[in-house]
PyMOL commands that place a pseudoatom at each C-alpha (Angstrom):
pseudoatom trace, name=CA, resn=MET, resi=1, chain=A, elem=C, hetatm=0, pos=[-6.304, -57.995, -19.689]
pseudoatom trace, name=CA, resn=PRO, resi=2, chain=A, elem=C, hetatm=0, pos=[-8.084, -55.199, -22.521]
pseudoatom trace, name=CA, resn=THR, resi=3, chain=A, elem=C, hetatm=0, pos=[-11.166, -55.228, -20.324]
pseudoatom trace, name=CA, resn=ARG, resi=4, chain=A, elem=C, hetatm=0, pos=[-8.792, -54.582, -16.917]
pseudoatom trace, name=CA, resn=ILE, resi=5, chain=A, elem=C, hetatm=0, pos=[-7.425, -51.391, -18.584]
pseudoatom trace, name=CA, resn=PRO, resi=6, chain=A, elem=C, hetatm=0, pos=[-11.051, -49.417, -19.365]
pseudoatom trace, name=CA, resn=SER, resi=7, chain=A, elem=C, hetatm=0, pos=[-12.190, -49.889, -15.872]
pseudoatom trace, name=CA, resn=ALA, resi=8, chain=A, elem=C, hetatm=0, pos=[-8.712, -49.040, -14.417]
pseudoatom trace, name=CA, resn=VAL, resi=9, chain=A, elem=C, hetatm=0, pos=[-9.003, -45.457, -16.786]
pseudoatom trace, name=CA, resn=PHE, resi=10, chain=A, elem=C, hetatm=0, pos=[-12.518, -45.097, -15.556]
pseudoatom trace, name=CA, resn=THR, resi=11, chain=A, elem=C, hetatm=0, pos=[-11.241, -45.602, -11.730]
pseudoatom trace, name=CA, resn=ILE, resi=12, chain=A, elem=C, hetatm=0, pos=[-8.429, -43.215, -12.617]
pseudoatom trace, name=CA, resn=LEU, resi=13, chain=A, elem=C, hetatm=0, pos=[-10.752, -40.733, -14.023]
pseudoatom trace, name=CA, resn=LEU, resi=14, chain=A, elem=C, hetatm=0, pos=[-13.397, -41.023, -10.976]
pseudoatom trace, name=CA, resn=LEU, resi=15, chain=A, elem=C, hetatm=0, pos=[-10.947, -40.077, -8.815]
pseudoatom trace, name=CA, resn=THR, resi=16, chain=A, elem=C, hetatm=0, pos=[-9.018, -37.370, -10.513]
pseudoatom trace, name=CA, resn=LEU, resi=17, chain=A, elem=C, hetatm=0, pos=[-13.072, -35.472, -11.057]
pseudoatom trace, name=CA, resn=SER, resi=18, chain=A, elem=C, hetatm=0, pos=[-13.811, -36.599, -6.868]
pseudoatom trace, name=CA, resn=ALA, resi=19, chain=A, elem=C, hetatm=0, pos=[-10.248, -34.994, -6.286]
pseudoatom trace, name=CA, resn=LEU, resi=20, chain=A, elem=C, hetatm=0, pos=[-10.994, -31.639, -8.693]
pseudoatom trace, name=CA, resn=SER, resi=21, chain=A, elem=C, hetatm=0, pos=[-14.550, -31.297, -7.635]
pseudoatom trace, name=CA, resn=GLY, resi=22, chain=A, elem=C, hetatm=0, pos=[-12.668, -30.592, -3.966]
pseudoatom trace, name=CA, resn=THR, resi=23, chain=A, elem=C, hetatm=0, pos=[-10.890, -28.076, -4.907]
pseudoatom trace, name=CA, resn=GLN, resi=24, chain=A, elem=C, hetatm=0, pos=[-13.184, -26.376, -5.827]
pseudoatom trace, name=CA, resn=ALA, resi=25, chain=A, elem=C, hetatm=0, pos=[-15.682, -26.459, -2.923]
pseudoatom trace, name=CA, resn=ALA, resi=26, chain=A, elem=C, hetatm=0, pos=[-12.711, -24.910, -0.814]
pseudoatom trace, name=CA, resn=PRO, resi=27, chain=A, elem=C, hetatm=0, pos=[-13.042, -21.703, -2.918]
pseudoatom trace, name=CA, resn=GLN, resi=28, chain=A, elem=C, hetatm=0, pos=[-16.595, -21.505, -2.585]
pseudoatom trace, name=CA, resn=ALA, resi=29, chain=A, elem=C, hetatm=0, pos=[-16.425, -22.154, 1.451]
pseudoatom trace, name=CA, resn=ALA, resi=30, chain=A, elem=C, hetatm=0, pos=[-14.392, -19.354, 1.369]
pseudoatom trace, name=CA, resn=ALA, resi=31, chain=A, elem=C, hetatm=0, pos=[-16.152, -17.354, -0.653]
pseudoatom trace, name=CA, resn=ALA, resi=32, chain=A, elem=C, hetatm=0, pos=[-19.054, -17.802, 1.316]
pseudoatom trace, name=CA, resn=ALA, resi=33, chain=A, elem=C, hetatm=0, pos=[-17.133, -16.501, 4.403]
pseudoatom trace, name=CA, resn=ASP, resi=34, chain=A, elem=C, hetatm=0, pos=[-15.994, -13.336, 2.465]
pseudoatom trace, name=CA, resn=ALA, resi=35, chain=A, elem=C, hetatm=0, pos=[-19.523, -12.537, 1.807]
pseudoatom trace, name=CA, resn=GLY, resi=36, chain=A, elem=C, hetatm=0, pos=[-20.136, -11.564, 5.628]
pseudoatom trace, name=CA, resn=MET, resi=37, chain=A, elem=C, hetatm=0, pos=[-22.219, -15.360, 6.082]
pseudoatom trace, name=CA, resn=ILE, resi=38, chain=A, elem=C, hetatm=0, pos=[-21.464, -17.346, 9.498]
pseudoatom trace, name=CA, resn=ALA, resi=39, chain=A, elem=C, hetatm=0, pos=[-22.064, -20.672, 9.690]
pseudoatom trace, name=CA, resn=CYS, resi=40, chain=A, elem=C, hetatm=0, pos=[-24.394, -21.442, 13.131]
pseudoatom trace, name=CA, resn=ARG, resi=41, chain=A, elem=C, hetatm=0, pos=[-26.053, -23.677, 15.089]
pseudoatom trace, name=CA, resn=ALA, resi=42, chain=A, elem=C, hetatm=0, pos=[-29.466, -23.883, 16.934]
pseudoatom trace, name=CA, resn=LEU, resi=43, chain=A, elem=C, hetatm=0, pos=[-29.256, -24.858, 20.541]
pseudoatom trace, name=CA, resn=GLU, resi=44, chain=A, elem=C, hetatm=0, pos=[-32.668, -24.672, 21.512]
pseudoatom trace, name=CA, resn=THR, resi=45, chain=A, elem=C, hetatm=0, pos=[-35.902, -24.110, 19.102]
pseudoatom trace, name=CA, resn=HIS, resi=46, chain=A, elem=C, hetatm=0, pos=[-38.984, -22.484, 21.126]
pseudoatom trace, name=CA, resn=THR, resi=47, chain=A, elem=C, hetatm=0, pos=[-42.404, -21.447, 19.522]
pseudoatom trace, name=CA, resn=ASP, resi=48, chain=A, elem=C, hetatm=0, pos=[-45.457, -20.520, 20.359]
pseudoatom trace, name=CA, resn=ASP, resi=49, chain=A, elem=C, hetatm=0, pos=[-48.540, -20.585, 18.219]
pseudoatom trace, name=CA, resn=GLU, resi=50, chain=A, elem=C, hetatm=0, pos=[-50.461, -17.993, 19.736]
pseudoatom trace, name=CA, resn=LEU, resi=51, chain=A, elem=C, hetatm=0, pos=[-47.833, -15.427, 19.385]
pseudoatom trace, name=CA, resn=LYS, resi=52, chain=A, elem=C, hetatm=0, pos=[-46.563, -16.645, 15.903]
pseudoatom trace, name=CA, resn=VAL, resi=53, chain=A, elem=C, hetatm=0, pos=[-43.319, -16.424, 17.182]
pseudoatom trace, name=CA, resn=THR, resi=54, chain=A, elem=C, hetatm=0, pos=[-39.859, -18.545, 17.212]
pseudoatom trace, name=CA, resn=VAL, resi=55, chain=A, elem=C, hetatm=0, pos=[-37.027, -18.216, 19.854]
pseudoatom trace, name=CA, resn=VAL, resi=56, chain=A, elem=C, hetatm=0, pos=[-33.623, -19.857, 18.715]
pseudoatom trace, name=CA, resn=VAL, resi=57, chain=A, elem=C, hetatm=0, pos=[-31.084, -19.936, 21.167]
pseudoatom trace, name=CA, resn=PHE, resi=58, chain=A, elem=C, hetatm=0, pos=[-27.570, -20.146, 18.893]
pseudoatom trace, name=CA, resn=HIS, resi=59, chain=A, elem=C, hetatm=0, pos=[-23.697, -20.494, 18.357]
pseudoatom trace, name=CA, resn=GLN, resi=60, chain=A, elem=C, hetatm=0, pos=[-21.314, -20.644, 15.930]
pseudoatom trace, name=CA, resn=ARG, resi=61, chain=A, elem=C, hetatm=0, pos=[-20.796, -24.146, 14.410]
pseudoatom trace, name=CA, resn=ASP, resi=62, chain=A, elem=C, hetatm=0, pos=[-17.068, -23.959, 13.630]
pseudoatom trace, name=CA, resn=GLN, resi=63, chain=A, elem=C, hetatm=0, pos=[-14.660, -22.814, 16.506]
pseudoatom trace, name=CA, resn=ALA, resi=64, chain=A, elem=C, hetatm=0, pos=[-12.802, -20.486, 13.676]
pseudoatom trace, name=CA, resn=GLN, resi=65, chain=A, elem=C, hetatm=0, pos=[-15.773, -17.989, 13.339]
pseudoatom trace, name=CA, resn=ARG, resi=66, chain=A, elem=C, hetatm=0, pos=[-16.635, -17.508, 16.497]
pseudoatom trace, name=CA, resn=THR, resi=67, chain=A, elem=C, hetatm=0, pos=[-14.754, -14.293, 17.102]
pseudoatom trace, name=CA, resn=ARG, resi=68, chain=A, elem=C, hetatm=0, pos=[-16.727, -13.095, 13.907]
pseudoatom trace, name=CA, resn=LEU, resi=69, chain=A, elem=C, hetatm=0, pos=[-20.241, -14.214, 15.240]
pseudoatom trace, name=CA, resn=ALA, resi=70, chain=A, elem=C, hetatm=0, pos=[-18.875, -12.994, 18.851]
pseudoatom trace, name=CA, resn=ALA, resi=71, chain=A, elem=C, hetatm=0, pos=[-18.120, -8.908, 16.926]
pseudoatom trace, name=CA, resn=LEU, resi=72, chain=A, elem=C, hetatm=0, pos=[-21.643, -9.062, 15.231]
pseudoatom trace, name=CA, resn=LEU, resi=73, chain=A, elem=C, hetatm=0, pos=[-23.734, -10.099, 18.173]
pseudoatom trace, name=CA, resn=ARG, resi=74, chain=A, elem=C, hetatm=0, pos=[-21.824, -7.043, 19.627]
pseudoatom trace, name=CA, resn=GLU, resi=75, chain=A, elem=C, hetatm=0, pos=[-21.809, -4.367, 17.344]
pseudoatom trace, name=CA, resn=HIS, resi=76, chain=A, elem=C, hetatm=0, pos=[-26.051, -5.218, 15.635]
pseudoatom trace, name=CA, resn=SER, resi=77, chain=A, elem=C, hetatm=0, pos=[-27.661, -6.934, 18.551]
pseudoatom trace, name=CA, resn=GLY, resi=78, chain=A, elem=C, hetatm=0, pos=[-31.662, -5.697, 18.170]
pseudoatom trace, name=CA, resn=THR, resi=79, chain=A, elem=C, hetatm=0, pos=[-31.599, -5.494, 14.552]
pseudoatom trace, name=CA, resn=MET, resi=80, chain=A, elem=C, hetatm=0, pos=[-32.320, -7.503, 11.789]
pseudoatom trace, name=CA, resn=VAL, resi=81, chain=A, elem=C, hetatm=0, pos=[-30.736, -10.274, 10.261]
pseudoatom trace, name=CA, resn=GLU, resi=82, chain=A, elem=C, hetatm=0, pos=[-31.237, -13.114, 7.643]
pseudoatom trace, name=CA, resn=VAL, resi=83, chain=A, elem=C, hetatm=0, pos=[-30.552, -16.962, 7.953]
pseudoatom trace, name=CA, resn=ARG, resi=84, chain=A, elem=C, hetatm=0, pos=[-30.705, -19.668, 5.376]
pseudoatom trace, name=CA, resn=SER, resi=85, chain=A, elem=C, hetatm=0, pos=[-31.699, -22.896, 6.807]
pseudoatom trace, name=CA, resn=GLY, resi=86, chain=A, elem=C, hetatm=0, pos=[-31.836, -26.457, 5.106]
pseudoatom trace, name=CA, resn=ASP, resi=87, chain=A, elem=C, hetatm=0, pos=[-34.611, -25.707, 2.226]
pseudoatom trace, name=CA, resn=GLY, resi=88, chain=A, elem=C, hetatm=0, pos=[-32.510, -22.481, 1.327]
pseudoatom trace, name=CA, resn=ALA, resi=89, chain=A, elem=C, hetatm=0, pos=[-34.679, -20.181, 1.578]
pseudoatom trace, name=CA, resn=TRP, resi=90, chain=A, elem=C, hetatm=0, pos=[-33.504, -16.527, 3.406]
pseudoatom trace, name=CA, resn=ARG, resi=91, chain=A, elem=C, hetatm=0, pos=[-35.577, -15.208, 6.154]
pseudoatom trace, name=CA, resn=ARG, resi=92, chain=A, elem=C, hetatm=0, pos=[-35.591, -12.242, 8.244]
pseudoatom trace, name=CA, resn=ALA, resi=93, chain=A, elem=C, hetatm=0, pos=[-34.768, -12.883, 11.843]
pseudoatom trace, name=CA, resn=ARG, resi=94, chain=A, elem=C, hetatm=0, pos=[-34.084, -10.477, 14.824]
pseudoatom trace, name=CA, resn=VAL, resi=95, chain=A, elem=C, hetatm=0, pos=[-30.588, -11.024, 16.603]
pseudoatom trace, name=CA, resn=VAL, resi=96, chain=A, elem=C, hetatm=0, pos=[-29.800, -10.270, 19.814]
pseudoatom trace, name=CA, resn=ARG, resi=97, chain=A, elem=C, hetatm=0, pos=[-26.833, -11.071, 21.943]
pseudoatom trace, name=CA, resn=LEU, resi=98, chain=A, elem=C, hetatm=0, pos=[-26.853, -12.902, 24.989]
pseudoatom trace, name=CA, resn=LYS, resi=99, chain=A, elem=C, hetatm=0, pos=[-24.913, -10.993, 27.867]
pseudoatom trace, name=CA, resn=SER, resi=100, chain=A, elem=C, hetatm=0, pos=[-25.363, -13.649, 30.975]
pseudoatom trace, name=CA, resn=CYS, resi=101, chain=A, elem=C, hetatm=0, pos=[-24.137, -16.275, 28.037]
pseudoatom trace, name=CA, resn=PHE, resi=102, chain=A, elem=C, hetatm=0, pos=[-20.636, -15.773, 26.597]
pseudoatom trace, name=CA, resn=GLY, resi=103, chain=A, elem=C, hetatm=0, pos=[-20.985, -16.503, 22.894]
pseudoatom trace, name=CA, resn=ARG, resi=104, chain=A, elem=C, hetatm=0, pos=[-24.337, -17.247, 22.309]
pseudoatom trace, name=CA, resn=GLY, resi=105, chain=A, elem=C, hetatm=0, pos=[-27.256, -15.483, 20.613]
pseudoatom trace, name=CA, resn=LEU, resi=106, chain=A, elem=C, hetatm=0, pos=[-30.944, -15.440, 20.199]
pseudoatom trace, name=CA, resn=LEU, resi=107, chain=A, elem=C, hetatm=0, pos=[-32.758, -14.767, 17.056]
pseudoatom trace, name=CA, resn=LEU, resi=108, chain=A, elem=C, hetatm=0, pos=[-36.586, -13.971, 16.940]
pseudoatom trace, name=CA, resn=LEU, resi=109, chain=A, elem=C, hetatm=0, pos=[-38.278, -15.444, 13.984]
pseudoatom trace, name=CA, resn=PRO, resi=110, chain=A, elem=C, hetatm=0, pos=[-41.889, -15.529, 12.750]
pseudoatom trace, name=CA, resn=ALA, resi=111, chain=A, elem=C, hetatm=0, pos=[-43.090, -19.057, 13.723]
pseudoatom trace, name=CA, resn=PRO, resi=112, chain=A, elem=C, hetatm=0, pos=[-43.554, -21.781, 12.269]
pseudoatom trace, name=CA, resn=ALA, resi=113, chain=A, elem=C, hetatm=0, pos=[-39.192, -22.508, 13.003]
pseudoatom trace, name=CA, resn=PRO, resi=114, chain=A, elem=C, hetatm=0, pos=[-37.780, -22.917, 10.175]
pseudoatom trace, name=CA, resn=PHE, resi=115, chain=A, elem=C, hetatm=0, pos=[-35.261, -25.590, 12.062]
pseudoatom trace, name=CA, resn=SER, resi=116, chain=A, elem=C, hetatm=0, pos=[-35.153, -27.197, 15.180]
pseudoatom trace, name=CA, resn=ASP, resi=117, chain=A, elem=C, hetatm=0, pos=[-32.611, -27.962, 18.059]
pseudoatom trace, name=CA, resn=ARG, resi=118, chain=A, elem=C, hetatm=0, pos=[-29.215, -28.671, 16.840]
pseudoatom trace, name=CA, resn=ALA, resi=119, chain=A, elem=C, hetatm=0, pos=[-30.241, -27.518, 12.834]
pseudoatom trace, name=CA, resn=GLU, resi=120, chain=A, elem=C, hetatm=0, pos=[-27.206, -25.973, 10.957]
pseudoatom trace, name=CA, resn=PHE, resi=121, chain=A, elem=C, hetatm=0, pos=[-27.984, -22.730, 9.518]
pseudoatom trace, name=CA, resn=VAL, resi=122, chain=A, elem=C, hetatm=0, pos=[-26.307, -19.227, 7.770]
pseudoatom trace, name=CA, resn=LEU, resi=123, chain=A, elem=C, hetatm=0, pos=[-26.616, -16.269, 9.232]
pseudoatom trace, name=CA, resn=ARG, resi=124, chain=A, elem=C, hetatm=0, pos=[-25.806, -12.896, 7.377]
pseudoatom trace, name=CA, resn=LEU, resi=125, chain=A, elem=C, hetatm=0, pos=[-26.300, -9.408, 7.753]
pseudoatom trace, name=CA, resn=PRO, resi=126, chain=A, elem=C, hetatm=0, pos=[-28.577, -7.899, 5.069]
pseudoatom trace, name=CA, resn=PRO, resi=127, chain=A, elem=C, hetatm=0, pos=[-27.406, -6.574, 1.977]
pseudoatom trace, name=CA, resn=ASP, resi=128, chain=A, elem=C, hetatm=0, pos=[-28.132, -3.007, 3.282]
pseudoatom trace, name=CA, resn=ALA, resi=129, chain=A, elem=C, hetatm=0, pos=[-26.643, -3.282, 6.350]
pseudoatom trace, name=CA, resn=HIS, resi=130, chain=A, elem=C, hetatm=0, pos=[-23.238, -2.581, 5.384]
for i in range(1, 130): cmd.bond("trace and resi %d" % i, "trace and resi %d" % (i + 1))
show_as sticks, trace
zoom trace
C-alpha cells in the first residue's frame, strides 16, 4: 500500500500543475488580444516567383475577433501591417480590404510565402502605426 501513496501524490501534483498552467494561458491570450493582435486564417495563398510576391486571402480565425478585423480592414486598407506565422518571425505585409467579399482581407508579401492555405497567423499594426 505505501507504494500507491507516492503515485497518487504524483498524480495529484501533475493535475494541479496542469490546472495552474491552464489558468496562466488565459491571461496571456487576453494580453495578446489587448496588444492589438488578431488571430487569422489563410483561405488561399498564391505565389508568383517571377514577380517575387505572395498574395494571401484571409479572414479572422475566431468569430470573436470578426469586428476587430473588420475595423482594421476598413481603417487601414492599403497600409503596412505585420504578420507572424508558425516560425515566430514577424514579417511586413500590405493589407487590403476586399470590398466584394465581406470580412475578407488580402495580404501582399514578398515571396516565398511564410504560410500556406488554411495556415493560422497573427496580424497586428506595426508599433509606429498607432
